[in-house]
C-alpha positions in Angstrom: 92.6 -67.8 41.7 94.9 -67.6 44.8 96.2 -64.3 46.1 99.7 -64.9 44.8 98.6 -65.5 41.2 96.2 -62.6 41.4 99.0 -60.3 42.6 101.4 -61.5 39.9 98.7 -60.7 37.2 98.0 -57.3 38.6 101.7 -56.6 38.8 102.3 -57.6 35.2 99.4 -55.3 34.1 100.8 -52.2 35.9 104.3 -53.1 34.7 103.0 -52.9 31.1 101.3 -49.6 32.0 104.7 -48.1 32.8 106.6 -50.1 30.2 104.3 -50.5 27.2 106.7 -52.8 25.4 105.8 -55.4 28.1 102.1 -55.6 27.1 102.9 -58.9 25.3 103.8 -60.6 28.5 100.8 -59.2 30.4 98.4 -60.3 27.7 99.9 -63.7 27.5 99.6 -64.1 31.2 95.9 -63.2 31.1 95.4 -65.6 28.2 96.9 -68.5 30.1 95.2 -67.7 33.3 91.8 -68.1 31.7 92.7 -71.2 29.6 92.2 -69.4 26.3 93.6 -69.9 22.9 93.8 -66.1 22.2 93.3 -62.9 24.1 94.0 -59.2 23.6 92.9 -55.7 22.9 91.2 -54.2 19.9 89.6 -50.9 19.0 86.2 -50.8 17.4 85.2 -47.4 16.0 81.8 -45.8 16.2 81.1 -46.8 12.6 82.0 -50.4 13.4 85.5 -50.6 11.9 88.6 -52.2 13.3 91.2 -49.5 14.2 94.2 -51.2 15.9 94.7 -54.4 17.9 97.1 -56.2 20.1 96.6 -59.9 20.6 98.4 -63.0 21.9 97.6 -66.2 20.1 95.9 -64.6 17.2 97.5 -64.1 13.8 97.6 -60.5 12.6 96.4 -61.6 9.2 93.3 -63.1 10.8 92.7 -59.8 12.7 92.9 -58.0 9.3 90.3 -60.4 7.9 88.1 -59.6 10.9 88.5 -55.9 10.2 87.7 -56.3 6.5 84.8 -58.7 6.7 83.3 -59.2 10.2 83.8 -56.1 12.3 80.6 -54.4 11.1 78.6 -57.6 11.8 80.1 -58.5 15.2 77.0 -59.8 17.1 77.9 -58.0 20.3 78.2 -54.7 18.6 75.0 -54.9 16.6 73.0 -54.8 19.8 72.6 -51.1 20.7 74.1 -50.3 24.1 75.3 -53.9 24.8 79.0 -53.0 24.7 78.9 -50.4 27.4 82.2 -50.1 29.3 82.1 -52.1 32.5 80.1 -55.1 31.3 81.7 -58.6 31.1 80.0 -60.5 28.3 80.3 -64.1 26.9 78.8 -66.1 24.1 76.4 -67.5 26.7 75.2 -64.1 27.7 74.5 -63.5 24.0 72.5 -66.7 23.8 70.5 -65.6 26.9 69.9 -62.2 25.4 68.3 -63.7 22.3 66.8 -66.7 24.1 68.5 -68.9 21.6 71.3 -71.4 22.5 72.6 -71.1 18.9 72.6 -67.3 18.9 76.4 -67.0 18.6 77.3 -70.1 16.7 75.0 -69.5 13.8 76.3 -66.0 13.1 78.4 -65.4 10.1 81.3 -64.2 12.2 81.3 -67.5 14.2 80.9 -69.8 11.2 83.4 -68.1 8.9 86.0 -66.7 11.3 85.8 -68.0 14.8 85.3 -71.7 14.2 88.0 -71.8 11.6 90.4 -70.9 14.4 88.7 -73.2 16.9 87.2 -70.2 18.7 83.9 -71.4 20.0 83.6 -69.5 23.3 84.3 -65.9 24.1 84.5 -63.6 27.1 85.3 -59.9 27.3 83.8 -56.4 26.8 84.7 -52.8 26.5 87.2 -51.2 28.8 86.8 -47.6 27.7 84.8 -45.4 25.3 86.6 -42.5 23.6 84.0 -40.6 21.5 82.3 -43.7 20.4 85.5 -45.7 19.8 85.6 -48.6 22.1 88.7 -50.2 23.5 87.9 -53.9 24.1 89.6 -56.9 25.7 88.5 -60.3 24.6 89.3 -64.0 25.3 88.7 -66.9 22.9 88.8 -70.6 23.6 87.8 -73.9 22.0 84.6 -75.9 22.3 86.4 -78.6 24.3 87.2 -76.0 27.0 83.6 -75.2 27.5 81.8 -71.9 28.4 83.5 -69.3 30.5 82.1 -70.0 34.0 80.6 -67.6 36.5 83.7 -68.0 38.6 86.0 -67.1 35.7 83.8 -64.1 34.8 84.1 -63.0 38.5 87.9 -63.4 38.4 88.1 -61.4 35.2 85.8 -58.7 36.6 88.2 -58.3 39.5 91.1 -57.7 37.1 89.0 -55.5 34.8 89.5 -52.3 36.9 93.3 -52.8 36.9 93.3 -53.2 33.1 91.3 -50.0 32.8 93.6 -48.1 35.2 96.6 -49.4 33.3 95.1 -48.0 30.0 94.5 -44.7 31.6 98.1 -44.6 32.9 99.3 -45.5 29.4 97.3 -42.8 27.7 98.4 -40.2 30.3 102.0 -41.1 29.8 101.7 -40.9 26.0 100.2 -37.4 26.2 103.1 -36.3 28.3 105.7 -37.9 26.0 104.1 -36.5 22.9 104.0 -33.0 24.4 107.7 -33.3 25.4 108.7 -34.5 21.9 106.7 -32.2 19.7 104.3 -29.3 20.0 102.1 -29.1 16.9 101.6 -25.4 17.2 105.4 -24.9 17.0 105.8 -27.5 14.3 103.3 -25.6 12.2 105.6 -22.6 12.2 108.7 -24.3 10.9 110.1 -23.9 7.4 110.5 -27.6 7.4 107.9 -30.1 6.4 107.0 -32.7 9.0 104.7 -35.6 8.4 103.7 -38.4 10.9 102.6 -41.8 9.7 101.0 -44.6 11.8 101.9 -48.3 11.8 100.0 -48.8 8.5 101.7 -45.9 6.7 98.6 -43.6 7.0 98.9 -39.9 7.6 98.5 -38.9 11.2 99.7 -35.3 11.0 100.9 -32.8 8.4 102.3 -29.4 9.4 101.4 -26.2 7.5 104.6 -26.3 5.5 103.6 -29.7 3.9 100.1 -28.5 3.4 101.5 -25.6 1.4 103.5 -28.0 -0.8 100.4 -30.1 -1.3 98.3 -27.1 -2.5 100.9 -25.7 -4.9 99.9 -27.0 -8.3 103.3 -26.6 -9.8 105.0 -28.8 -7.2 103.8 -31.8 -9.0 104.7 -34.1 -6.0 102.3 -34.2 -3.1 98.6 -34.7 -2.7 96.9 -34.9 0.6 96.9 -38.3 2.4 98.4 -40.1 -0.6 101.6 -38.0 -0.9 102.3 -38.7 -4.5 100.2 -38.5 -7.6 99.6 -41.9 -9.1 101.1 -40.8 -12.4 104.3 -39.8 -10.7 105.5 -43.4 -10.6 109.2 -42.9 -9.9 108.7 -40.7 -6.9 105.9 -42.9 -5.7 108.1 -46.0 -5.8 110.9 -44.1 -4.0 108.7 -43.0 -1.2 106.9 -46.3 -0.8 110.2 -48.1 -0.6 111.5 -45.7 2.0 108.3 -46.0 4.1 108.3 -49.8 3.8 112.0 -50.0 4.9 111.2 -47.8 7.9 108.1 -49.9 8.9 109.5 -53.4 8.3 113.2 -53.0 8.9 113.5 -50.0 11.1 115.8 -48.3 8.5 115.9 -44.5 8.0 116.6 -43.1 4.5 116.9 -39.9 2.6 115.4 -39.6 -0.9 115.1 -36.8 -3.5 111.7 -36.3 -5.0 111.9 -34.5 -8.3 109.6 -31.6 -9.2 109.0 -30.3 -12.7 109.7 -26.6 -12.1 111.8 -26.6 -8.9 114.7 -28.3 -7.3 114.0 -31.8 -5.9 112.7 -32.0 -2.3 114.9 -33.7 0.2 112.8 -36.2 2.2 114.2 -37.9 5.3 112.1 -40.9 6.5 112.9 -41.9 10.1 111.2 -44.8 12.0 109.9 -44.0 15.4 111.3 -45.9 18.4 108.5 -44.7 20.6 106.7 -47.2 22.7 103.5 -49.0 21.9 100.4 -47.2 23.3 97.2 -49.1 23.3 94.4 -46.5 23.5 95.4 -43.8 21.2 94.5 -44.5 17.6 97.1 -42.2 16.1 100.2 -44.0 17.0 103.2 -42.4 15.3 105.4 -45.0 13.6 107.3 -42.8 11.2 108.5 -39.2 11.1 109.2 -37.7 7.7 111.1 -34.4 7.3 110.8 -32.5 4.1 113.2 -29.7 3.2 113.1 -27.5 0.1 116.5 -26.4 -1.2 114.8 -23.5 -3.0 113.8 -22.1 0.3 116.2 -19.9 2.4 118.8 -21.7 4.4 117.5 -22.4 7.9 120.8 -23.4 9.5 123.0 -21.2 11.7 126.1 -23.0 13.0 127.2 -20.0 15.1 123.9 -19.9 16.9 123.9 -23.7 17.5 127.5 -23.4 18.9 126.5 -20.7 21.3 123.1 -22.0 22.4 123.9 -25.7 22.9 127.7 -25.5 23.6 128.4 -27.5 20.5 131.8 -27.7 19.0 132.2 -26.1 15.5 132.2 -29.6 13.9 129.2 -30.6 16.0 127.3 -27.5 14.9 128.2 -28.1 11.3 127.0 -31.7 11.7 123.7 -30.5 13.2 123.2 -28.1 10.3 123.5 -31.0 7.9 120.9 -32.9 9.9 118.5 -29.9 9.6 119.0 -29.9 5.8 117.6 -33.4 5.8 120.8 -35.4 5.3 121.3 -38.9 6.7 124.3 -39.8 8.9 125.9 -41.6 6.0 125.5 -38.6 3.7 126.9 -36.3 6.4 129.9 -38.5 6.8 130.6 -38.1 3.0 130.0 -34.3 3.1 132.2 -33.8 6.1 134.8 -36.4 5.0 134.3 -38.5 8.2 134.2 -42.2 8.7 130.7 -43.6 9.3 131.7 -44.5 12.9 132.9 -41.0 13.6 129.7 -39.5 12.1 127.6 -41.8 14.4 129.8 -40.7 17.3 129.1 -37.0 16.5 125.4 -37.7 16.3 125.4 -39.4 19.8 127.4 -36.5 21.2 124.9 -33.9 20.0 121.9 -35.9 21.2 123.6 -36.2 24.6 124.1 -32.5 24.8 120.5 -31.8 23.8 119.3 -34.5 26.1 117.3 -36.5 23.5 117.5 -40.1 22.5 116.2 -40.1 19.0 117.2 -38.4 15.8 113.7 -37.2 15.1 113.6 -35.6 18.6 116.9 -34.0 18.0 115.8 -32.3 14.7 112.5 -31.1 16.3 114.3 -29.7 19.3 116.9 -27.9 17.1 114.1 -26.5 14.9 112.0 -25.6 17.9 114.8 -23.5 19.3 116.0 -21.6 16.2 115.9 -17.8 16.4 112.6 -16.3 15.3 114.1 -14.8 12.1 114.6 -18.4 10.9 111.1 -19.5 11.6 108.1 -18.8 9.4 105.0 -17.4 11.0 102.0 -19.7 10.9 100.1 -17.1 8.9 102.7 -17.1 6.0 
């Protein structure tokens, strides 16, 4: 690898560290540099499960198949201590370890997963270890391309430290961004339910308000980690549809979830536009706000006008947002055109110096006077 190509690869890696949406380009560059069919990151948990991946040249369905059927039998991970961060391993190193030139090819993973995708040779290893969860980078290529050579291993080893540093930068930036968007201690004190879901719709975080709803037997709506009781088919379908629309189409929505003895809960499902982070397992893809009309009103237009220099109409608009209404619903309630309502939303976000609706709601809630906020011990 000449100096110019090496510099361009390093530049693309650090560019992705600062702009995570560009990891696709960086990974594709690495794949091409090492004449590979596929290359990318994946996280293997301490109990040998797949928990997140980002690949170029490998179908997501195939990675799901790997996670379901082959992760626990991956031949590199079944050897204790082999996947220590810092080592660059290949299928040839596996053959040398077992003193068997067929050590890799005769494994179930190779026969039933790798070869079906023309993956005969592999190179990679663990970049970092977070409490037993390993972040790995792996290359695959076909039999016709031959083993990864010592020279290629040396070239990848030179890039390895840059990949590791880029991941550290990514993780550090994410922690800063997450702290600036939401403080979980503060969120736990709000009289507003907040739920975070990951890219597969799994629960990442529930604040205390939602936990209270979950534990109230007469609510008849939520159960921990599944949200809805299986018998509550109508509410289940409503929420599943809203979450699916947020994940696949990036659409936010507000739904009403009926309760047998109380007013329906207002649930606002908002897709996150946050950037992709590679190391943290708990990537937030969806924010859900849950408001209870039977609880006391949390909004205070006069305070919002004074605190944030909002106009009376902007303050009224912000109050509707805090009640869980969508932009479209607010336009109806305030008798505004949809374009005007969207303009008000942008004006408010500009004044509060945020770029996302979820950030706006959290910032407004975070700043409400203490008499409008429930103590965490309630």
